[in-house]
C-alpha positions as CSV (number, residue, x, y, z in Angstrom):
1,X,11.9,207.9,219.2
2,X,8.9,210.0,220.1
3,X,8.6,211.9,216.8
4,X,5.6,211.2,214.6
5,X,5.2,212.9,211.2
6,X,1.8,214.2,210.3
7,X,0.4,212.6,207.2
8,X,-0.7,214.7,204.3
9,X,-4.4,215.6,204.4
10,X,-6.4,215.9,201.2
11,X,-8.0,219.3,200.7
12,X,-11.6,219.2,199.5
13,X,-11.2,218.6,195.7
14,X,-14.1,220.8,194.9
15,X,-14.4,223.5,197.5
16,X,-10.6,224.1,197.8
17,X,-9.8,223.8,194.0
18,X,-9.2,227.4,192.9
19,X,-8.5,226.5,189.3
20,X,-11.7,224.4,188.8
21,X,-13.9,227.0,190.5
22,X,-12.5,229.9,188.5
23,X,-12.9,228.0,185.3
24,X,-16.5,226.9,186.0
25,X,-17.3,230.4,187.2
26,X,-16.3,232.0,183.9
27,X,-17.5,229.4,181.4
28,X,-20.8,228.3,182.8
29,X,-24.0,230.3,183.1
30,X,-24.6,231.0,186.8
31,X,-27.9,229.1,186.9
32,X,-26.3,225.9,185.5
33,X,-23.3,226.1,187.9
34,X,-25.7,226.6,190.8
35,X,-27.7,223.5,189.7
36,X,-24.7,221.2,189.7
37,X,-22.9,222.4,192.8
38,X,-24.6,219.8,195.1
39,X,-23.2,217.1,192.9
40,X,-19.7,218.6,192.8
41,X,-19.7,219.0,196.5
42,X,-20.9,215.4,197.1
43,X,-18.3,214.0,194.8
44,X,-15.6,216.0,196.6
45,X,-16.9,214.6,199.9
46,X,-16.6,211.1,198.5
47,X,-13.1,211.8,197.3
48,X,-12.0,212.8,200.8
49,X,-13.7,209.8,202.4
50,X,-12.1,207.5,199.9
51,X,-8.6,208.9,200.6
52,X,-9.1,208.5,204.3
53,X,-10.5,204.9,203.8
54,X,-7.4,204.1,201.7
55,X,-5.2,204.9,204.7
56,X,-7.2,202.9,207.2
57,X,-8.0,199.7,205.3
58,X,-5.9,197.2,203.4
59,X,-5.9,197.7,199.6
60,X,-8.0,195.1,197.7
61,X,-8.0,194.0,194.1
62,X,-10.7,192.2,192.0
63,X,-10.6,188.4,192.3
64,X,-11.7,185.9,189.6
65,X,-13.3,182.7,190.7
66,X,-13.4,180.4,187.6
67,X,-15.1,177.4,189.2
68,X,-17.5,177.0,192.1
69,X,-17.2,174.5,194.8
70,X,-19.1,171.9,192.8
71,X,-17.1,172.1,189.6
72,X,-19.4,174.5,187.6
73,X,-17.7,177.1,185.5
74,X,-18.8,180.5,186.9
75,X,-16.2,183.1,186.0
76,X,-17.3,185.3,188.9
77,X,-15.4,188.5,189.6
78,X,-15.4,190.1,193.1
79,X,-14.9,193.8,192.9
80,X,-13.4,196.4,195.3
81,X,-15.7,198.6,197.5
82,X,-15.2,201.6,195.2
83,X,-16.3,199.6,192.2
84,X,-19.3,198.3,194.1
85,X,-20.2,201.9,194.9
86,X,-19.7,203.0,191.3
87,X,-23.1,202.5,189.9
88,X,-24.8,204.4,192.7
89,X,-22.3,207.3,192.6
90,X,-22.4,207.5,188.8
91,X,-26.2,207.6,188.6
92,X,-27.0,209.7,191.7
93,X,-24.6,212.5,190.6
94,X,-25.2,212.2,186.8
95,X,-21.5,211.6,186.2
96,X,-22.2,210.1,182.8
97,X,-25.8,211.2,182.0
98,X,-25.0,214.9,182.3
99,X,-22.7,214.8,179.3
100,X,-25.6,213.9,177.1
101,X,-27.9,216.7,178.1
102,X,-29.1,218.9,175.2
103,X,-27.1,221.9,176.5
104,X,-23.8,223.0,174.8
105,X,-22.4,223.1,178.4
106,X,-23.1,219.4,178.9
107,X,-19.6,218.2,178.4
108,X,-18.1,220.8,180.8
109,X,-20.6,219.8,183.4
110,X,-19.9,216.1,182.9
111,X,-16.1,216.4,182.9
112,X,-16.1,218.6,186.1
113,X,-17.8,215.6,187.7
114,X,-15.3,213.2,186.2
115,X,-12.4,215.3,187.4
116,X,-13.6,215.1,191.0
117,X,-14.7,211.5,191.0
118,X,-11.9,209.8,189.0
119,X,-9.2,209.1,191.6
120,X,-11.7,208.1,194.3
121,X,-13.4,205.8,191.8
122,X,-10.3,203.6,191.5
123,X,-10.5,203.8,187.7
124,X,-14.2,203.0,187.6
125,X,-14.0,206.0,185.3
126,X,-12.4,203.8,182.7
127,X,-15.5,201.8,181.9
128,X,-17.5,205.0,182.3
129,X,-15.4,206.5,179.5
130,X,-16.1,203.5,177.3
131,X,-19.8,203.6,178.1
132,X,-19.9,207.3,177.1
133,X,-18.0,206.4,173.9
134,X,-20.4,203.6,173.1
135,X,-23.4,205.8,173.7
136,X,-21.9,208.4,171.4
137,X,-21.1,205.9,168.6
138,X,-24.5,204.2,168.8
139,X,-26.3,207.5,168.6
140,X,-24.1,208.6,165.6
141,X,-24.9,205.3,163.8
142,X,-28.6,206.1,163.6
143,X,-29.5,202.5,164.5
144,X,-32.8,203.2,166.1
145,X,-33.2,199.7,167.6
146,X,-29.9,199.9,169.4
147,X,-30.5,203.5,170.4
148,X,-33.7,202.5,172.0
149,X,-32.2,199.4,173.6
150,X,-28.9,200.6,174.9
151,X,-28.9,204.3,175.6
152,X,-31.6,204.3,178.3
153,X,-29.3,201.9,180.2
154,X,-26.0,203.6,179.5
155,X,-27.3,207.1,180.4
156,X,-29.6,206.0,183.3
157,X,-29.8,208.0,186.5
158,X,-31.0,204.9,188.4
159,X,-28.4,202.4,189.6
160,X,-30.9,199.5,189.2
161,X,-31.1,200.0,185.4
162,X,-27.6,201.4,184.7
163,X,-25.3,199.4,182.4
164,X,-21.6,199.6,181.6
165,X,-20.3,199.1,178.2
166,X,-16.8,197.8,177.3
167,X,-14.9,198.3,174.0
168,X,-13.4,195.0,172.9
169,X,-10.9,196.0,170.2
170,X,-7.5,194.8,171.3
171,X,-6.2,191.4,170.2
172,X,-2.9,189.5,170.5
173,X,-1.7,190.4,167.0
174,X,-2.1,194.2,167.5
175,X,-3.3,197.0,169.6
176,X,-3.6,200.2,167.6
177,X,-3.2,198.1,164.4
178,X,-6.8,196.7,164.6
179,X,-6.6,195.7,161.0
180,X,-5.0,192.5,162.3
181,X,-8.2,191.5,164.2
182,X,-8.8,187.8,164.2
183,X,-12.2,187.6,165.7
184,X,-14.8,186.2,163.3
185,X,-18.5,187.0,163.0
186,X,-20.7,184.2,161.7
187,X,-24.4,184.0,161.1
188,X,-26.2,180.9,162.5
189,X,-29.1,179.1,160.9
190,X,-31.6,181.7,162.2
191,X,-29.5,184.6,160.9
192,X,-28.2,185.6,164.3
193,X,-24.6,187.0,164.2
194,X,-22.3,185.3,166.6
195,X,-18.7,186.2,167.5
196,X,-15.7,183.8,167.8
197,X,-12.2,184.7,168.9
198,X,-10.0,186.0,171.6
199,X,-9.9,189.6,173.0
200,X,-6.6,190.2,174.7
201,X,-7.4,193.4,176.8
202,X,-11.0,193.9,178.0
203,X,-11.1,196.6,180.6
204,X,-14.8,196.5,181.3
205,X,-15.5,192.8,181.2
206,X,-17.9,193.2,184.2
207,X,-20.1,195.5,182.0
208,X,-23.4,194.4,180.8
209,X,-22.6,195.3,177.1
210,X,-19.7,196.0,174.8
211,X,-18.8,197.2,171.3
212,X,-16.5,194.7,169.5
213,X,-14.7,194.6,166.2
214,X,-14.9,191.4,164.2
215,X,-14.4,190.3,160.6
216,X,-17.6,188.9,159.0
217,X,-16.9,185.4,157.7
218,X,-15.8,185.6,154.1
219,X,-14.9,189.3,154.3
220,X,-11.5,190.4,153.0
221,X,-8.4,191.3,154.9
222,X,-7.4,194.7,156.4
223,X,-9.2,197.3,158.4
224,X,-11.9,198.3,156.0
225,X,-13.4,194.7,156.1
226,X,-14.0,194.9,159.8
227,X,-17.5,195.4,161.2
228,X,-18.6,196.9,164.5
229,X,-20.9,194.8,166.7
230,X,-23.0,195.5,169.8
231,X,-23.1,192.6,172.4
232,X,-24.8,192.0,175.7
233,X,-22.6,189.9,178.0
234,X,-25.2,187.9,180.1
235,X,-28.5,186.2,179.5
236,X,-31.7,186.8,181.4
237,X,-30.5,184.5,184.2
238,X,-27.2,186.3,184.6
239,X,-25.1,183.6,182.9
240,X,-22.3,184.5,180.4
241,X,-23.4,184.4,176.8
242,X,-20.6,182.6,174.9
243,X,-17.9,184.3,177.0
244,X,-15.1,182.6,178.9
245,X,-12.8,184.6,181.1
246,X,-9.3,183.2,180.7
247,X,-7.7,185.4,183.4
248,X,-7.4,188.9,184.9
249,X,-4.4,190.9,183.8
250,X,-1.5,191.6,186.2
251,X,-0.7,195.2,185.4
252,X,1.8,197.9,186.5
253,X,-1.1,200.0,187.8
254,X,-4.9,200.4,187.8
255,X,-5.0,197.2,190.0
256,X,-8.6,197.7,191.1
257,X,-9.7,197.7,187.5
258,X,-10.6,194.1,186.4
259,X,-9.0,193.8,183.0
260,X,-9.4,190.4,181.4
261,X,-8.4,188.2,178.6
262,X,-11.5,186.5,177.2
263,X,-12.6,183.9,174.6
264,X,-15.8,184.4,172.6
265,X,-17.5,181.3,171.5
266,X,-20.8,182.1,169.8
267,X,-21.5,185.4,171.6
268,X,-24.7,186.8,170.1
269,X,-24.0,190.1,168.4
270,X,-25.9,192.9,166.5
271,X,-24.2,195.0,163.8
272,X,-24.1,198.6,164.8
273,X,-24.1,199.7,161.1
274,X,-23.0,198.3,157.7
275,X,-20.8,195.2,157.8
276,X,-17.7,197.0,156.8
277,X,-15.6,200.1,157.8
278,X,-16.3,199.3,161.5
279,X,-13.3,201.4,162.6
280,X,-14.9,204.4,160.9
281,X,-18.0,203.7,163.0
282,X,-15.9,203.9,166.1
283,X,-14.5,207.4,165.1
284,X,-17.3,209.4,166.8
285,X,-16.3,208.0,170.2
286,X,-12.6,208.9,169.9
287,X,-13.1,212.6,170.8
288,X,-15.1,211.5,173.9
289,X,-12.8,208.8,175.2
290,X,-9.6,210.8,174.6
291,X,-11.1,213.7,176.5
292,X,-11.9,211.4,179.4
293,X,-8.3,210.3,179.3
294,X,-7.0,213.9,179.5
295,X,-9.4,214.8,182.3
296,X,-8.3,211.8,184.3
297,X,-4.7,212.7,183.7
298,X,-5.3,216.2,185.0
299,X,-7.1,214.8,188.0
300,X,-4.0,212.7,188.9
301,X,-1.9,215.9,188.7
302,X,-4.3,217.7,191.0
303,X,-4.3,214.9,193.6
304,X,-0.5,214.6,193.6
305,X,0.1,218.4,193.9
306,X,-2.6,218.8,196.6
307,X,-1.0,216.2,198.8
308,X,2.5,217.5,198.2
309,X,1.4,221.1,199.0
310,X,-0.2,220.1,202.2
311,X,2.7,217.9,203.2
312,X,5.1,220.9,202.7
313,X,3.2,222.7,205.4
314,X,3.5,219.8,207.8
315,X,7.1,218.6,207.2
316,X,10.1,220.5,208.6
317,X,13.7,219.8,207.7
318,X,16.9,221.7,208.6
319,X,15.0,224.1,210.8
320,X,12.2,225.2,208.4
321,X,9.0,223.9,206.9
322,X,9.4,222.7,203.3
323,X,7.0,225.3,202.0
324,X,9.3,228.0,203.4
325,X,12.4,226.6,201.7
326,X,13.0,228.4,198.3
327,X,13.9,225.4,196.2
328,X,11.0,223.3,197.5
329,X,8.7,226.2,196.9
330,X,10.0,226.6,193.4
331,X,9.4,222.9,192.7
332,X,5.8,223.2,193.8
333,X,5.3,226.4,191.8
334,X,6.7,224.7,188.6
335,X,4.4,221.8,189.1
336,X,1.4,224.1,189.7
337,X,2.1,226.0,186.5
338,X,2.3,222.9,184.4
339,X,-0.9,221.6,186.0
340,X,-2.8,224.8,185.3
341,X,-1.7,224.7,181.7
342,X,-2.8,221.1,181.3
343,X,-6.1,221.8,183.1
344,X,-6.8,224.8,180.8
345,X,-6.2,222.9,177.6
346,X,-8.2,219.9,178.7
347,X,-11.3,221.8,179.8
348,X,-11.2,224.0,176.7
349,X,-11.4,220.8,174.7
350,X,-14.4,219.8,176.8
351,X,-16.1,223.1,176.0
352,X,-15.3,222.6,172.3
353,X,-16.6,219.1,172.3
354,X,-19.9,220.2,173.9
355,X,-20.4,223.0,171.4
356,X,-19.6,221.0,168.3
357,X,-21.8,218.0,169.4
358,X,-24.7,220.3,169.8
359,X,-24.0,222.1,166.5
360,X,-23.3,225.4,168.1
361,X,-19.6,225.7,167.4
362,X,-18.0,228.4,165.2
363,X,-17.1,227.5,161.7
364,X,-13.5,226.7,162.5
365,X,-14.2,224.7,165.7
366,X,-14.8,221.3,164.2
367,X,-11.3,221.3,162.7
368,X,-10.0,222.8,165.9
369,X,-11.5,220.0,167.9
370,X,-10.0,217.4,165.5
371,X,-6.6,218.9,166.1
372,X,-6.7,219.7,169.8
373,X,-8.2,216.4,171.0
374,X,-5.1,214.2,170.3
375,X,-2.9,217.1,171.4
376,X,-4.6,217.4,174.8
377,X,-4.6,213.6,175.3
378,X,-1.0,213.0,174.5
379,X,0.4,216.0,176.2
380,X,-1.5,215.8,179.5
381,X,-0.6,212.1,179.7
382,X,3.1,212.8,179.6
383,X,2.9,215.8,181.9
384,X,0.9,213.8,184.4
385,X,3.6,211.1,184.7
386,X,6.2,213.7,185.2
387,X,4.2,215.8,187.7
388,X,3.2,212.8,189.8
389,X,6.8,211.5,189.8
390,X,8.0,214.9,191.0
391,X,5.4,214.9,193.7
392,X,6.6,211.6,195.1
393,X,10.0,213.2,195.5
394,X,8.5,215.9,197.5
395,X,7.8,213.3,200.2
396,X,11.3,211.9,200.2
397,X,11.4,208.2,201.3
398,X,7.7,208.3,202.3
399,X,6.8,208.8,198.6
400,X,8.2,205.3,197.9
401,X,6.3,203.5,200.7
402,X,3.3,201.6,199.5
403,X,1.2,202.2,202.7
404,X,1.1,205.9,202.0
405,X,-0.9,205.4,198.9
406,X,1.5,207.6,197.0
407,X,3.3,205.0,194.7
408,X,-0.1,204.0,193.4
409,X,-0.6,207.5,192.0
410,X,2.5,207.1,189.8
411,X,1.8,203.5,188.7
412,X,-1.7,204.5,187.7
413,X,-0.5,207.7,185.9
414,X,1.6,205.6,183.5
415,X,-1.6,204.3,181.8
416,X,-2.7,207.6,180.4
417,X,0.0,207.6,177.8
418,X,-1.0,204.1,176.7
419,X,-4.8,204.1,176.7
420,X,-6.7,205.5,173.8
421,X,-3.6,205.7,171.6
422,X,0.0,206.0,172.6
423,X,2.0,209.3,172.2
424,X,3.3,208.2,168.8
425,X,-0.1,207.1,167.5
426,X,-1.7,210.3,168.5
427,X,1.2,212.4,167.1
428,X,0.6,210.8,163.8
429,X,-3.2,211.4,164.2
430,X,-2.3,215.1,164.7
431,X,-0.4,215.1,161.5
432,X,-3.5,213.9,159.6
433,X,-5.5,216.8,161.2
434,X,-2.8,219.3,160.1
435,X,-2.7,217.8,156.7
436,X,-6.4,218.7,156.2
437,X,-6.3,222.3,157.6
438,X,-2.8,223.3,158.6
439,X,-2.6,225.0,161.9
440,X,-4.9,227.8,160.8
441,X,-7.7,226.8,163.2
442,X,-5.3,226.9,166.1
443,X,-4.0,230.3,165.1
444,X,-7.5,231.6,164.9
445,X,-8.4,230.3,168.4
446,X,-5.2,231.7,169.9
447,X,-5.9,235.1,168.3
448,X,-9.3,235.1,169.9
449,X,-7.9,234.3,173.3
450,X,-5.2,237.0,173.3
451,X,-5.8,240.7,173.5
452,X,-4.3,242.8,170.8
453,X,-1.7,244.2,173.2
454,X,-1.0,241.0,175.1
455,X,2.8,240.8,175.6
456,X,2.7,237.0,175.3
457,X,1.5,237.3,171.7
458,X,5.1,237.4,170.4
459,X,6.4,234.3,172.1
460,X,3.3,232.3,171.3
461,X,3.4,233.5,167.7
462,X,7.1,232.6,167.4
463,X,6.4,229.0,168.5
464,X,3.6,228.7,165.9
465,X,5.9,230.3,163.2
466,X,8.7,227.9,164.0
467,X,6.3,225.0,163.7
468,X,5.0,226.0,160.4
469,X,8.5,226.6,159.1
470,X,9.5,223.1,160.1
471,X,6.5,221.6,158.6
472,X,7.1,223.5,155.4
473,X,10.7,222.3,155.2
474,X,9.9,218.6,155.6
475,X,6.4,218.2,154.3
476,X,7.7,216.3,151.2
477,X,9.8,213.9,153.3
478,X,7.3,211.6,155.0
479,X,9.9,210.0,157.2
480,X,11.2,213.3,158.5
481,X,7.6,214.5,159.0
482,X,6.7,211.5,161.1
483,X,9.9,211.6,163.1
484,X,9.2,215.2,164.0
485,X,5.6,214.6,165.0
486,X,6.2,214.6,168.8
487,X,8.0,217.9,168.8
488,X,5.3,219.5,166.7
489,X,2.6,218.1,169.0
490,X,4.2,219.3,172.2
491,X,4.9,222.7,170.8
492,X,1.3,223.2,169.6
493,X,-0.1,221.9,172.8
494,X,2.1,224.3,174.9
495,X,1.2,227.2,172.7
496,X,-2.5,226.7,173.0
497,X,-2.2,226.1,176.8
498,X,-0.2,229.3,177.1
499,X,-2.9,231.3,175.4
500,X,-5.5,229.9,177.7
501,X,-3.4,230.8,180.7
502,X,-3.1,234.4,179.5
503,X,-6.9,234.5,179.4
504,X,-7.2,233.0,182.9
505,X,-4.8,235.6,184.2
506,X,-6.9,238.3,182.7
507,X,-10.0,236.8,184.3
508,X,-8.3,236.7,187.7
509,X,-6.8,240.2,187.3
510,X,-10.3,241.7,187.6
511,X,-10.6,240.2,191.1
512,X,-7.1,241.0,192.3
513,X,-5.9,237.3,192.3
514,X,-2.3,237.3,191.1
515,X,-1.8,233.5,191.2
516,X,-3.0,232.7,187.6
517,X,-0.7,235.4,186.2
518,X,2.2,233.9,188.2
519,X,1.4,230.4,186.8
520,X,1.2,231.9,183.3
521,X,4.6,233.6,183.5
522,X,6.2,230.6,184.9
523,X,4.8,228.2,182.3
524,X,5.8,230.5,179.4
525,X,9.2,231.1,180.8
526,X,9.8,227.4,180.7
527,X,9.5,227.7,176.9
528,X,6.9,226.7,174.3
529,X,9.1,225.5,171.4
530,X,9.8,221.8,171.7
531,X,10.8,221.2,168.1
532,X,14.6,220.9,168.7
533,X,14.6,218.9,172.0
534,X,16.6,215.7,171.9
535,X,14.1,213.0,170.8
536,X,11.5,215.7,170.9
537,X,10.3,214.5,174.3
538,X,8.8,216.4,177.2
539,X,10.2,213.9,179.6
540,X,13.6,215.7,179.8
541,X,12.2,219.1,180.4
542,X,13.0,219.3,184.1
543,X,16.6,218.8,183.3
544,X,16.8,221.3,180.5
545,X,14.4,224.2,181.3
546,X,15.9,227.4,182.5
547,X,14.4,228.7,185.8
548,X,11.9,231.5,185.2
549,X,13.6,233.9,187.6
550,X,16.3,234.1,190.2
551,X,15.2,232.5,193.4
552,X,17.9,233.5,196.0
553,X,15.9,235.9,198.1
554,X,12.9,235.9,200.5
555,X,10.8,238.0,198.1
556,X,11.1,235.4,195.4
557,X,10.3,232.6,197.8
558,X,7.3,234.5,199.0
559,X,6.1,234.9,195.4
560,X,6.4,231.2,194.9
561,X,4.6,230.3,198.1
562,X,1.8,232.5,196.8
563,X,1.9,230.7,193.4
564,X,1.5,227.3,194.9
565,X,-1.5,228.0,197.0
566,X,-4.9,226.9,195.7
């Protein structure tokens, strides 16, 4: 009984991430990349420390204390160490503030930081995403008083003045169907608006502020009658302002994130804009929060693959290391190819967001962003669940043992398909974008990515042609159109990701690095057209995809071993 298996060790998430470094090296000006390297390196160091700490110390969760020892209602929430460290990490390394720089590269620089910080943050990045969205919505509103009041706190680089913002939209009658909101806004005798009602899912209840939907008293029914309000959660003495925390949620994952059910009883509130069409006032934040979701999903894939890859060099079975066994090597190579595709699409959307926000995008890029944002969010969420699940299999029984920290990765990944719109909701959102422009902006972007002689042009073009043919056949049948939305979304996402992989392979070819080309071939060989899959769902792909190449020889195994190295 003397055998001890080496645990997987986490490679440095910045210094050892080939994909991230290659992308940043090609899309950022050298001076800007140099300026941010210290932050990226420090966030990578923190990620390694946090993973090591996770293995040494018992896992903790937030704890709600409703009453103090003397019977006073306090609703005090004790946070985990990572959450206590969150304000300092966020402000010191400009995780949030960097995204609001005046540069068109601001969003790329921000999301590179988010990618490195997210897993170590224990989903502190969730309220950071909401704070980013709130800052974006308030700025878009033009409300000068709120801009002056809130944005210096939301975008502070000093932990002592930094504020988090929640988004209080979800209520018991409906999640995405916010038109069923029951929260009421009333004006008191002094003209102060106050909110009354129950918010069922408040992920940043510990934040100092929030944006909340409510129906002004006397307004009509439906979504258009809702107003968007800004609230601050505590008074100058630190006491809750008309807020009672009913309980913290017990969730499948994201256990460290204190999600609460709350009652609002006279919470002072300020209208962000006009007292109607509040959902329309939220719209500017959606591109931001959905991109956060995609970046965090890609970060989960990167973490799972990094650990699985390292473990494959430490674990031997049947006389050989796992990395030297062809089937295991193929599994890792398939995972790496899907990850690189998801990463490429996500960070392209980050680039696009930064350019369009600064008014420097090409004429077609506004429509392209409107189409690609829901595609990136919904597709990376589904791929993340599948990749993380596959990674757990790479550890055998150890992947199912709580103490390893691995099951937590899978539980947490499930949330990406639910937050910021489910797969179905976002697929229908994509249909609305297509209804305005068709897929012409996507074709234009793909044409710009592919060289005139690119051999991949044919298969990518075929997937787009098939999509347009399907849409043309069923455009008059709304039920058929909506039922086909998932297949259309997956196909368009994969086609765009494939074009981006072709470009990455061309970049790497100049340096003699064959790994991006290998990932590109493997991804495309697994097919782009998802229109005819049963239930149009990516979740069955591992069972249906044909292997990209025969794998029964040492040369093929060697090629795959190369493909899975960072």
